[in-house]
TILUMLO-838032 format. One record per atom (N, C-alpha, C, O): x, y, z. Coordinates in steps of 0.2 Angstrom, whole numbers, plus 5000, padded with zeros to 4 digits. Layout:
BEGIN
XYZ;...
END
This chain:
BEGIN
518249725057;518249665062;517949615058;518149565057;517549625056;517049545055;517149535047;516749495044;517649575043;517549575035;517549505036;517049485035;517949455038;518449415038;518149335042;518449275041;517549345045;517449285051;517149255050;516849275045;516849195052;516649145050;515949175051;515949215056;515449155048;514649175046;514449095049;514449035047;514049115057;513549055057;512749065054;512449115056;512549035051;511849045048;511348985053;511348925051;510949005056;510348935060;509648965057;509349015057;509648895053;509048905048;509048855041;509248905037;508948825039;509048815030;508348835028;508248815022;508048875030;507448875025;507648925022;508148955023;507148945016;507349005010;507749075015;508349065015;507449115018;507949165021;508749125023;509249155023;508749055025;509249045030;509749025022;510349045022;509549005019;509848995011;510149045008;510549035004;509749115010;510049145003;510549195009;510949235006;510549195015;510949245018;511649195018;512249215019;511449125017;512249085018;512449085011;513049075010;512049095005;512549095001;512749184998;513249204995;512249225001;512649275000;513349285004;513749305001;513349265011;514149295015;514649235011;515249245013;514649185008;514949135007;515149185000;515749174999;514749214996;514949254989;515349304992;515849324989;515149334998;515549365001;516249365003;516549415003;516549305005;517149265004;517249245012;517749225015;516549255014;516649205023;516349145021;515849135017;516849115027;516649045027;516049035030;515949085034;515748995030;514948995032;514848915035;514948865032;514648925040;514348865044;513348875044;513048915047;513148825039;512448825040;512448775042;512648715041;511748785048;511548755052;510648715051;510448755047;510348675053;510048645053;509748585056;510048535054;509248575060;509048515066;508948435057;509148385057;508748475053;508548415048;509048435045;509248485044;509248355042;509548345038;509148365030;509448405026;508848345028;508548365021;508448405020;508548425014;508248485026;508148545024;509148575021;509248615017;509648525027;510148565023;510248505016;510748515011;509948475015;509948445008;509548485000;509648474994;509148505005;508648564999;509048614997;509248624992;509348645003;509748705004;510048715000;510048764996;510748665001;511348654994;511048644987;511348664982;510548604988;510348614980;510048664979;510248694974;509648694983;509448774981;510048814980;509748864977;510648834981;511048854981;511548834975;511948874972;511548784975;511948784969;511648764960;511948764955;510648754963;510448794955;510548854955;510548884950;510848884961;510548954959;511248974954;511148994948;511848954958;512348974956;512548934948;512848964944;512348884947;512448864942;511948914935;512148914929;511548944937;510948974935;511449024933;511649034927;511649044935;512249124937;512749104932;512849144929;513149044930;513349034927;513249014919;513749014915;512548994919;512248974911;512349054908;512649064903;512049094914;511949164911;512549204908;512349234903;512949204909;513849204912;513849264916;514249304915;513449264922;513449314927;513649294931;513549314936;514249234930;514549224936;515149154933;514849104930;515949164933;516249114930;516349054935;516549054941;516349004931;516448924933;516648904939;516348874944;517448934940;517748934944;517648964953;517948944957;517149004953;516849064956;516449024960;516349024966;516048974955;515348954959;515748884964;515548874969;516148854962;516548794965;516848814971;516948774975;517048884972;517548914979;516848944983;516948944989;516248974981;515748984983;515348924987;515048934992;515448874984;515048814987;515648794993;515548784999;516148784991;516648754995;516648795001;516848775007;516448845002;516548895007;515748885013;515748915018;515348845011;514848845015;514748755016;514648705012;514748755025;514848695027;514148695032;513948725037;513648635027;513048595031;513148585037;513748575038;512748585042;512748525046;512248505053;512348565055;512048485055;511648485057;511748465066;511248435070;512248475067;512748465076;512748555075;512848585070;512448585081;512548635083;513348655085;513648705082;513448615089;514348625091;514648635084;515148675085;514748625080;515048645072;515148725071;515548755067;514748755074;514548835074;515048865079;515148925080;515448815083;515948855088;516448915086;516748905080;516448955090;517048995088;516849055082;517149105081;516149025078;515749105074;515949165076;515949185082;516149215071;516149275074;515549335070;515549395071;515049285065;514349335067;513849265064;513949215060;513349285070;512849225072;512149255068;511849305070;511849225064;511349255058;510849205060;510849155057;510349205065;509449185066;509149195061;508949255059;508949125057;508449135054;507949095052;507749065047;507549085059;507148995060;506249055059;506049095055;505849015063;505249025061;505149085066;505549085071;504649125065;504549185069;504149155075;503549125074;504449155081;504349125088;504449155090;504949165087;504449205095;505049215099;505449165104;506049145104;504949135108;505149055112;505649035109;506149025113;505549015102;506048975099;506849015098;507348985098;506749085097;507249125093;507649105100;508249075099;507349115105;507749155112;507949075113;508549075114;507649025114;508048955117;508748945113;509348935114;508448955106;509148955099;509748995102;510348975104;509449045100;510249095103;510649075111;511249075113;510049065114;510349035124;510848995122;511448995124;510548925118;511048885116;511948925112;512548915112;511648955108;512348945104;512849005108;513449005108;512249055113;512849105114;513749075117;514249085115;513449025122;514248995124;514648975121;515148955124;514448965114;515048935110;515348985104;515648965099;515049065106;515549105104;515749155107;515449175112;516249175104;516749235109;516449305109;516249335104;516349315117;516149385120;516049445114;515649495115;516549445109;516249505102;515949475095;515949505090;515649435097;515249405091;514749435091;514449435096;514649455086;513949485082;513349435084;513349385080;512849435087;512149395088;511649435085;511349485087;511449385078;510649455073;510649385073;510949335073;509649425071;508949405071;508949425063;509249465061;508649395060;508349405054;507449395054;507049375050;507349415060;506349425061;506149465057;506349525057;505749445053;505249515050;505049545055;505149605053;504749545060;504449575064;504249585072;503949625075;504449535074;504849525083;505349575086;505849595083;505349605092;505449625095;505949625096;506049625102;506749635092;507549625096;507449645103;507249595105;507449685106;507449695113;507149645118;507249635124;506649615112;506349545119;506849505117;506949465121;507049495112;507349415109;507949445112;508149385113;508449495115;508949515117;509049485125;509649465128;508249485127;508149515135;508349425138;508549405143;508249365132;508449315136;509449275137;509649225139;509749335133;510249315133;510949345138;510649385143;511249345138;511749365144;512249415140;512549445144;512249425135;512649495131;512249505126;512349485120;511749545127;511049605126;511449655120;511249665114;511849665123;512249725121;512449705112;512349745108;512549635110;512949635105;512249605100;512349575095;511649605102;511049565098;510849635095;510749685099;510749635088;510249665083;509849625077;510049575075;509249655076;509149635071;509349675063;509449735061;509349605058;509749595052;509249585046;509149535043;508849645046;508249605042;508249605034;508149665031;508349545030;508549535024;507749525022;507249525025;507749525013;507049515011;507149475005;507649495001;506749435004;506749364999;506849384993;506449424992;507249384989;507949314989;508449364991;508649414988;508649334997;509149374999;509749394994;510049454994;509949354990;510349384985;510349414980;510849434976;509749424982;509549484974;509549554978;509949604977;508949544983;508649624987;508949644990;509249614994;508949714988;509749754988;509549774996;510049794999;508949775000;508849815006;509049765011;508949705011;509349805017;509349755022;509149805031;509449845033;508749785033;508349835039;508849825045;508749765048;509449865049;509649855052;509049885062;508749945063;509149835066;508549855071;509249865076;509749825076;509249905081;509549895087;508949895090;508449915089;509149855097;508649845103;508649885107;508749945104;508449895115;508449975120;509349945121;509749995119;509649875123;510349875126;510849885120;511449895122;510749875112;511149855107;511749905107;511649965106;512349885109;512949935106;512949955102;512749925097;513150045101;513150075093;513650035089;513650025083;514050015094;514550005087;514449915085;514949885083;513949885085;513649825082;513149875076;513249865070;512749915079;512349965072;513049975067;513049975060;513649995070;514150015065;514549975060;514649975054;514749925064;514849835060;514349825056;514649825050;513749825056;513149795052;513249835046;513449815040;513149915048;513049955042;513649935037;513449915032;514449935039;515149925035;514749855033;514349865029;514749805035;514749715035;513949715027;513749675023;513649785029;512949785023;513249795020;513249745016;513649835017;514049875011;514349835008;514349845002;514749785010;515349745010;515049685004;515249664999;514049675009;514049605006;513449645002;512949605000;513549705000;513149734993;512749754995;512549794990;512149755001;511649775002;511749885004;512249915007;511149895003;511049975004;510649965014;510049945015;511049985018;510449975025;509950055026;509950115025;509750015029;509350085033;509150045039;508949985040;509450085044;509250095054;508450105053;508150155050;508150045056;507450035056;507450055065;507950055069;506750065067;506550075074;506150005076;505749985072;506349965083;506149925086;505349925087;505049895092;505149945082;504349945081;504049885079;504549855077;503349855077;503349785073;503349805068;503149865066;503549745066;503549775057;504049805053;504049805047;504549845060;505049885058;504849925053;504349965053;505049925048;504750005043;504449945036;503949955034;504849915034;504449855026;503649855027;503149875025;503849795033;503149745036;502749795039;502249765042;502849855040;502449895046;502249925038;501749905035;502549965036;502050015032;501649985027;501250015025;501749915024;501549875020;500849845020;500549815016;500649855027;500249815029;499549815026;499149765025;499349905023;498749915019;498849885014;498349845013;499249875010;499349855004;498849785004;498249785002;499049725008;498549685011;497849685012;497349655009;497949715015;497149745022;496649745019;496149705020;497049815014;496449845011;496349785006;496049735008;496649785001;496549714995;496249664999;496149624995;495949645004;495849605006;495149635008;494549615007;495149685012;494349725013;493949725006;493449705004;494449745001;494149764996;493949694991;493449704987;494149644991;493649554988;493349564995;492849594993;493249565000;492749535003;492249595003;491849585007;492349645000;491749685001;491449684992;491049724991;491749634987;491649634981;491649714977;491249744974;492249724979;492449804975;492549784968;492249804963;493149714967;493049684959;493349594961;493449574967;493449564956;493749514957;494449504958;494849544955;494649464962;495449484963;495949474958;496449484961;496049464952;496249474945;496149554942;496649594939;495449554942;495549634943;496049684946;496449724944;495549674953;496149734958;496849714957;497149764957;497449664956;497949654955;498049694947;498549724947;497749694942;497649724937;497749774938;498249804935;497349814942;497349894940;497849914946;498049974946;498149864954;498649894956;499449874950;499849914950;499449834947;500049834943;499949904937;500349954936;499349884934;499449924927;499250024927;499450074924;498950004933;498650084935;499150094941;499550144941;499150064946;499550094950;500350084948;500750134949;500550044946;501250034943;501850014949;502450024950;501249954953;501749904957;502049844953;501749824948;502449804955;502749744952;502249704950;502049674945;501949684957;501449634959;500849664960;500849724961;500249614958;499549654962;499649614969;499949554968;499349634976;499249604981;499149524983;499349484987;498749514978;498649454981;499249394978;499549344981;499249434969;499949404967;500449384970;500749334970;500549444974;501149434979;501249404986;501749394989;500449404989;500449354993;500449294993;500649244997;500149284985;500349204984;501149204983;501449164987;501449224980;502149214979;502849214988;503349174990;502449264992;502849264998;502549195000;502849145000;501949195000;501549135005;501149155010;501449195014;500349145009;499849155013;500049125021;499949175025;500149075022;500549075029;501049125032;501049145038;501349135028;502049185029;501749245031;501849265036;501349285025;501149345027;500549345032;500449405033;500149295034;499749295038;500249305046;500249355049;500449235046;501149255053;501349325055;501449355060;501649365047;501749455050;501249475052;501249505057;500549465049;500249495052;500049485059;500049525063;499749435059;499649425066;500049445071;499949465077;500849435069;501249465074;501449535076;501749545081;501249595069;501149665069;500549675075;500549715079;499949635073;499349625077;499449625084;499249675087;499849585087;499849565093;500249615096;500149625102;500849645092;501349665097;500949745097;501249785101;500449775095;500249835094;499749835097;499449895097;499549775101;498849785106;498349785103;497849815104;498449725097;497549715095;497349755092;496749765092;497749815086;497549885085;497049835079;497149785076;496749885080;496149855071;496549855066;496549795064;496849905064;497149935058;497449875056;497349855050;497849825061;498249765055;497649725058;497849685054;497149695060;497049635062;497049605057;497349645053;496949565054;496949495050;496449485047;495849485050;496649475039;495949445036;495649395036;496049345038;494949385036;494649305039;494649275032;494649215032;494749295026;494749295019;495449235019;495449185016;496049265024;496749245023;496849185027;497249145027;496349205032;496449155037;496049085035;496249035037;495749095032;495049025028;495648995024;495848945026;496149025019;496449005013;497148985017;497548945014;497249005023;497948945027;497648895029;497948845029;496848885032;496748835035;496748795031;496948745033;496448795023;496348765020;497048735016;497048695011;497448765018;497948725013;498348775008;498848755006;498048815007;497948855001;498648895001;498448955003;499148885001;499648935005;499848974998;500249025000;499848964990;500149024986;500448954981;500148904980;500948984979;501048974973;501548914978;501548894972;501848864982;502248844984;501548764986;501648704986;501148784986;500648724988;500148714983;499648694984;500248744975;500148754972;499348774971;498948734968;499048844974;498448854975;498548884979;498948864983;498248934979;498149024983;497449054983;496949034986;497649104981;497149144978;497049134970;496549164968;497449104966;497549084960;497748994960;497848964965;497648974955;497948904955;498448894951;498248904946;499248864953;499648844948;499948754946;499848694949;500348784941;500448694939;499848724931;499548774930;500048644926;499748644923;499148654921;498948654915;498848654925;497948704922;497748754928;497148754931;498348804931;498248844932;498248934929;498548994930;498048924926;497848984919;497549024926;497249004931;497749084925;497649154931;496849184927;496949214922;496149164929;495749204926;495849274925;496149314929;495649304917;495949354914;495349424918;494749414920;495649474919;495349524920;494949554915;495049554909;494049584918;493649594912;493549674913;493649714918;493449684907;493349774905;492749784904;492449734902;492449844904;491949864902;491849864894;492249884890;491149824892;491149834885;491149914880;490649944881;491549944877;491550014875;490750014872;490549964870;490350074871;489950074866;490250074859;490850094857;489750064855;490150064848;490150154847;489550154845;490150184847;490250264847;490750304850;490650314856;491450344847;491750384851;491350434851;491150464847;491350464860;490850504862;491250574861;491850564857;491150624862;491650694863;491650714872;491150724876;492150714873;492350744881;492550784880;492950804876;492150814885;492250894889;492550894893;492550844896;492850954896;493450954899;493351034904;492951074902;493651044913;493451074914;494251134914;494751094913;494351184914;494851244913;495351194916;495751174913;495251174920;495951144927;495751074927;495351054930;496151044923;495850974923;496350924928;496050874929;496950954931;497150934937;497550874936;497950874932;497450824939;497650764938;497650734932;498150704929;496850734930;496950694924;496850744918;496350724914;497350794917;497650824912;498050774905;498050764899;498550754911;498750684907;498650654901;498950644896;497750624905;497250584901;496850624896;496550594892;496950674897;496550714891;496850714885;496550704879;497650734888;498050754883;498050684877;498250684871;497950614881;498250564878;497350564875;497450544869;496850564875;496250564869;496250634866;495850644862;496350654866;496550704861;496950694854;496750704848;497650664856;498250644853;497950564852;498350524849;497450534853;497250484852;496550494845;496350454840;496550564846;495850574839;495250594840;494850614836;495250564847;494550564852;494450674852;494850724853;493750684851;493550754851;493450764859;493150734863;493950824860;493950874867;493650934867;493750954861;493450964869;493351034869;493051044877;492850994880;493251114878;493251154886;492751154887;492351174882;492551144895;491551164896;491851214905;492051194910;491651274901;491551334907;491351294914;491651294920;490751264912;490251254918;490551194921;490151164925;491151154921;491151094923;491851104929;492351124927;491851094935;492051104943;493051084940;493251044935;493351094942;494151104942;494051004943;493750954946;494451004938;494850924939;494150864935;494250804934;493750894932;493150844930;493050844924;493350874919;492750794923;492550794911;492050794912;491750814917;491650764906;490950754905;490850724899;491150744894;490550674899;490250624894;489550644892;489250624897;489250654890;488350654886;488150694894;488450744896;487750664897;487350694905;488050674912;487950674918;488450664910;488650624916;489350654918;489750634913;489550664920;490350704925;490650664925;490350614924;491250664926;491650614928;492250644932;492450694931;492550594938;493150654942;493350604946;492950564949;493850614948;494350584952;494050554960;494150594964;493850484963;493850474968;494150534973;494550584973;493650514978;494050574984;493950544990;494050564995;493650474990;493650414996;492850424995;492750364994;492250464996;491750454997;491450394990;491650384984;490850374993;490450314987;490150354980;490150414982;489950344976;489750384971;489150394972;488850434969;488650334978;488050374979;488150434982;487950494981;488350414987;488550484993;488850564989;488650624991;489250544984;489450604981;488950644976;488950704975;488550594973;488050624970;487550644973;487250694971;487350614978;486850654981;487350714985;487150774986;487850714986;488050784990;487950824984;487550874984;488150814979;488250864976;487750894966;487850924960;487250854971;486550864965;486950844962;487350884961;487150784957;487350764950;487050714950;487250684955;486650674946;486450614946;486850564942;486850504942;487050614938;487650554932;488350584931;488650624928;488450524937;489250544939;489450474940;489150424943;490150464935;490650424934;491150434940;491450494940;491450394944;492250404949;492450384944;492250344941;493150414943;493950374941;494250374946;494350414950;494450284945;495150294952;495750294950;495850284944;496250324955;496750354954;497150314949;496950264948;497950344946;498250304941;498950324944;498950384946;499550294944;499850334945;500250384939;500650434939;500050364934;500250394926;499850394923;499950354918;499150434922;498750434918;499050424910;498750394906;499550474910;499750464902;499950414900;500250424895;500050334903;500350294903;499750234905;499750184902;499450254910;498950174913;498750144906;498550184901;498650074907;498550044901;497750024904;497249994901;497650034911;496850014914;496750044918;497250044922;496350074920;495950114923;495250094927;494850054924;495150114934;494350074936;493750134937;493850194938;493450104937;492550164937;492050134942;491950074942;491850174945;490950154945;490550214942;490850264939;490050194942;489450234940;488650244943;488250194942;488450284946;487750294946;487250274940;487350304935;486850234943;486450194938;486150234931;485950204926;486150314932;485850344927;486350354921;486250374915;487150344925;487650374921;488050294919;488750294919;487750254916;488150154916;488350194907;488950204905;487850204905;487650244898;488350254895;488750214892;488350324898;488950374898;489650334902;490150354900;489650284906;490150264905;490650234900;491250244899;490050174897;489950144891;490350194887;490850174883;490050244887;490250274880;491050314883;491450334879;491250314889;491850344891;492450264889;493050264888;492050214889;492750164889;492750164884;493150114882;492450204877;492550194871;492950234868;493150214862;493050314871;493350364870;494150344873;494550344869;494450314881;494850264884;495250204876;495750204872;494550174877;494850124872;495350134867;495750084866;495250214862;495550244857;496050254859;496550264855;496250254864;496750304866;497250214871;497750224874;497050174870;497350114872;497350094878;497850064880;496550104883;496550094892;495950054889;495550064884;495950004895;495449974897;495050004901;495350044905;494350004902;494050014909;493849964913;493449924910;494049954919;493549914923;493149914930;493349934936;492549884927;491949894935;492249894938;492749854938;492049944943;492149924951;491449914953;491049924950;491449904958;490549904964;490949974967;491549994967;490150024969;490250074973;490550064980;490150034984;491150074981;491650074987;491850114989;492050154985;492050134995;492450204996;492950184995;493250124996;493150254990;493950264989;494250214983;494850224981;493850164980;493850134976;494450074976;494550034981;495050064971;495450014972;496250044973;496450034979;496550074969;497250104970;497150174973;497450174978;496750234972;496850274978;496850254984;497250274988;496250214986;496250184993;496750154996;496950155002;497050124991;497550074994;498350124996;498750125000;498250174990;498950214990;498950264996;499450264999;498150294997;498150325004;498350305008;498750335011;498050255011;498450215015;499050195017;499250195023;499350175011;500050175013;500450225014;500950225017;500050265011;500450365013;500550365020;501050375024;499650345022;499650365030;500050295033;499550265035;500350275034;500350205038;501350235038;501650235043;501550255030;501950295032;502050355035;502550365039;501750395035;501850455039;501650445046;501550495049;501350365048;501150355055;501750335058;501850355064;502350305054;502950285060;503050335059;502850355064;503450395054;503550425055;503650455061;504150445065;502950485063;502550515065;502750505073;502850555076;502850435076;503050405081;503750415082;504050435087;504150385076;504850375078;505350415076;505150475073;505950405077;506450435072;506750425066;507250455064;506350375064;506750345058;506450405052;505850405052;506750445047;506950475042;506250485039;505750445040;506250535034;505450505027;506050485023;505850425021;506550495021;506850455018;507150405016;507450395011;507150365025;507350285026;506750255023;506850205019;506050295025;505550255023;505450235018;505350175016;505550305013;505350295005;505650225003;505450175001;506550275003;507050215001;507050145002;507150094998;506650145011;506550055011;505950015007;505949955005;505450065007;504650025003;504950024994;504749984990;505350064993;505750044986;506249994984;506249964978;506749984990;507149934988;506749864992;506749814989;506449884999;506249805001;505349764995;505049704994;505349814993;504749784992;504549814982;504049794979;504949844981;504649884973;504349924971;504349934965;504149964976;503550014976;503850064972;504350094973;503350084965;503650124960;503750194964;504150234961;503450204971;503650274973;503650274982;503150244985;504150304985;504150304992;503650334993;503550384989;503050304999;502250325001;502350395002;501950445000;502950415006;502850495009;503050545001;502650585000;503550534998;503550574992;502950564988;502750604984;502650504989;501850504983;501350544988;501150604986;501150524992;500950594998;501050644995;500650654991;501650674997;501850744993;501650764987;501450824986;501750714982;501450714974;500850734975;500550784972;500450664979;499750674979;499250744982;498750764980;499950764989;499450834991;499250794996;498950744995;499650815003;499450805008;498650815008;498450765009;498350865008;497450875008;497250845003;496650855004;497450804998;497050754995;496950674999;496450645000;497550675000;497650615005;497350635010;497350575013;497150675013;496850655022;495950685021;495650675026;495750695015;495050715013;495050645011;494450635012;495350595009;495150515006;495050485012;494550465014;495650495016;495350445024;495050485029;494950465034;494950555027;494350565032;493750525032;493450505036;493450525023;492750495019;492750425022;492350405026;493550395020;493450315023;493050315028;492550295030;493450365032;493350335042;492650355042;492250305044;492250415039;491550425040;491150385037;490550385040;491150345033;491050275029;491150245033;490650255038;491550195035;491550135039;491450135046;491350085049;491650215050;491650225056;492450175058;492550175064;492650155056;493350115058;493850165059;494050215055;494350125067;494750165068;495550165064;496050195065;495350095057;495950085053;496050145049;496650145047;495750205047;495850255043;495950315048;495950375046;496050305056;496250365057;497150405054;497650375052;496950465054;497550505051;498050525055;497850555060;498550525054;499450505057;499350565057;499150595052;499650605065;499850655064;500450705061;500650765062;500550675057;501050665052;500850705045;500950755042;500450655044;499950695037;499550745040;499550805037;499250745045;498750805047;499050865049;498750915051;499950865050;500150925050;500350955044;500251025043;500550895039;500650925033;500050955030;500051005026;499550915031;498850945027;498651025029;498451065025;498851045037;498651105038;499251165038;499251225037;499851125039;500151175039;500651175034;501051215033;500651135029;501051155023;501751105025;502151085020;501851085030;502651035031;502751005025;502250975024;503150995021;503250935017;503250855021;503550845026;502850795017;502750765020;503550725018;503650675022;503950735014;504350675014;505050705015;505450675012;505050765019;505550805021;506050765030;506450805033;
END
């Protein structure tokens, strides 16, 4: 029904531009509206540049470029969109502004037209409440850049007609997108589940766990993420990222789990918005070389590494050390999933600080190793050590260096970096699944396509084991006394009854 309908895009910002180009590429006539003529000029320039780049790379025929551009009609006159069959609102994240604009548009379109919002976090029901035909309203949330990102979230409001959702699923497929039906909750799927990726990074930075370049490097090289959290926020724009956080915070009744970080608020106040302003956590431009991630200086001699009979997560790392020529030998006295160098034991973090765990286990020489997605291939690992284990940590760094792995010194913070962020992502996904009908498969698919996560968080939690993630979160909650680490009912159930997290 809507395969050939004219598309009316409201707003010529980065998202509106991408949606307009996407619609034109799918064969639709497009009316691109913005009240600011200069925004329309920038929009056409951006679309033209993108299409020319595709032509130069051999991805698009020159005649197709002209056809696509010819379908887009920029206008600063609202009435120019009259009679359009599909309306996509992509203006600022302000409920009142969105309602007011859609109120003006609604009388100009047919009663069967689709009224869609690209909001990233606002309630679709609230947006629709201001309109005469709320049953025709739905969320159609694209991800930046809309032309390339495969995911789109479809969000029904309380009054949305089911036929609208069916039509949106068909349109999404026709536009080359993979659609997931997201619940109408703060942040939907992607922006909700992703909050800990940013929130925990800010807290780790505030605790001086490590400098921002080290946290970013660990999340990439050990965690397997495409970008570290600070790199990603610099790319998104701190004003945009903060606005989403604040929206989710308000919509959840000021749940402390989603509280905005003071450090990010200060960056926005200072105008340090990221790449678009030339400065965020990092500087950009001719003098914008990113600070290096410093690693532990290895000891001059490579030590012998002893290992438990059941090395657990550390098995692939142990094999890697052996293959690199490091002397390894079993030690029956070691607990499962531990290694040893000199007088110090090496264990994967369980969410406690090294000081706490060393005291609890009567092990004064203790090195806690951060988690890695793939210990067989990670090029960087993080660790913290008790004061008596520093020399052995440096010796262990020498063993790792022989296998091509750098070691980052972390301050003694609970949960370290990768384990803490991954565990909170798993928990957030489990929390979303606990209270809503959204499937585990859709959550994981959305996070992989919408944020390029290396694994869906629920599948990741299943692989790590619900018991391990539950333990890490319990230790974080005990250490901080903070509700942000409360355990999701689905995760708790999986921990105790063995049900699959990702089923």
